[in-house]
N, C-alpha and C positions, 0 to 999 in steps of 0.2 A: 567331495567336489564342492568348492565354495562358489557362491553366486558372485557375479561381477558387481562391484560397488557402483552406485549411481554417479553420474557426472558431477553433481554438486558436491560430492564427497571427495572427488579425485582431481578436480580442476579448479585452479585459483580463479577468482572472479575476473582478473585481468586477462586470463587466457581463454575465457569462454567464447564460443562462437556467438554471433548475434542470436541465433535460434535458442541456444542454451540460456543466454542472458534473459531473453524474453520469457522463456519457460519458467524462470524463477519467480515471476510475478504471480502472487497467490490469488489475485483478483479481488482483494479486499476494497480497493479503490480509495483508501485513506489518503493516498498522495493526490487524489483529485479533489480533495476538500480544500476550501479556501483557508488561508492562514492569516492570523493577526499577530503582529509583533508588538510587544510592550516596549515602548521607546526607552523607558528608564532602565529596565533590566536586560533587554534584548531577547527575552524569552519569546518563543514562537508558540502560539496556541492554534490547534486545529478547531475549525468550526464545523457545524453540521451543514454548512452551505457548500454545495458541490458545483463544480464547473458545469457550464451549460452543455458541454459535449458529453457529459457522463450519462450513460444509460443506467439509471439508478436501480433497475430491476436485475440486470445481469452484471452490473458493476464493471462495465467496460466502456471505453471511449467510443463514441459513435463515428469518429473520423480520426482514428489513431495515426494514420500515415500523414495527415495534413494538420495535426493538432497544433503544432507550433506556428503554422501560418495563420490559423484561425484564432489561436489563443497564444499570443507572443510570450506571455509570462509562464506558460506551461513548462514545467521542469522536465528536462530530458535527463533521466537518471543514468549515470554512467559510473565507471570505476573512479573517474576524476571528481565527479560531483557528489558521490556517495558520502565521503567523510564529512562534508559540510551540511548534509541533509540530516542533521541530528534530531530534527522534528519528526522523522519517520517513526512510526510506532515500534515498540520493542518486538512486536510480532512479525515485522517485515522481514521477508526472507533475505533480501540483500543485506540488511543491517545485521541479521543473525549470522550469516555466513562471514561477513566482514569481521565480526567479533569472535569467530571460531566456534560458533554454536551450530547445533543441528537444526534442520527444518522441523517445524511443529507437526504433530500427528495429523492435523487437519489440512495441511498444505496439499494441494491437488497432486503434486509429484509424489508425495508419500502415500496419500489415501487412494489415489487413482480416481478420484471423483471431484469435479469442479464445484460441487455443491457443499462439500464439507466446510469450506471457509465461511459459508453463509450459515450452515447448521451450527457451527461452533460460536456464532455471534461475533465473528471477527470483522466481517465486511460491513459496509455502510448501507447494505440493503435494508430498507424499511426505516432508515434513520436519516439519510441525507435529504436535503431540500435543494431544489434547483435555484441557482443564483438568479434566475429569471423571476422567481417568486418571492424573493426576499430583498428588501432595500439594503444597500451596503451599510447604511447607518445603523441597521439592526443586527449586523453580524455578531457584534460583541455579546449580544444576548444569547447566542447560539454556540458558545464555546463548549467543546467536548471535555468530559472529565477523563483525562488520560491517566489519572491515578487508579482507575479501575484495574483490577488484576486481570492478567490474560486468562483465556478460557482453559479449563482443565479437560483432560480426556474424559469423554462420557463413560459412565460405568457399564453401559450395555455392550 
């Protein structure tokens, strides 16, 4: 008798229900970091500066339902916007599934624990600074090194 495969392995992103789509979010909160774009190259850089609505301890929006009203530039990630959001980290579940890859071992849907994204060092917990505490002119000093390799499965 074989176990039923999880929805993210059997359902295309475009066919997911709103609840399935939201469940794909691993809670890393990297999409809640402010971005800077190099005008010459067009490259987008993530900074350590987080949206003022981000709860930096649990890595969730404090007002998710009204976030676009309160922060008009907030990205609403969808199947339509996903291909243009190439600044999302390689670890992002939406990006991985779009590319035909599997979810990482630390993803809460795989691990069954919302803390594994933090334990694996993927989330912005302990890293992000609130935009309320950093002058916008200093954001360029807080660009993240996205060249760092993704976390490996722990040996324990």
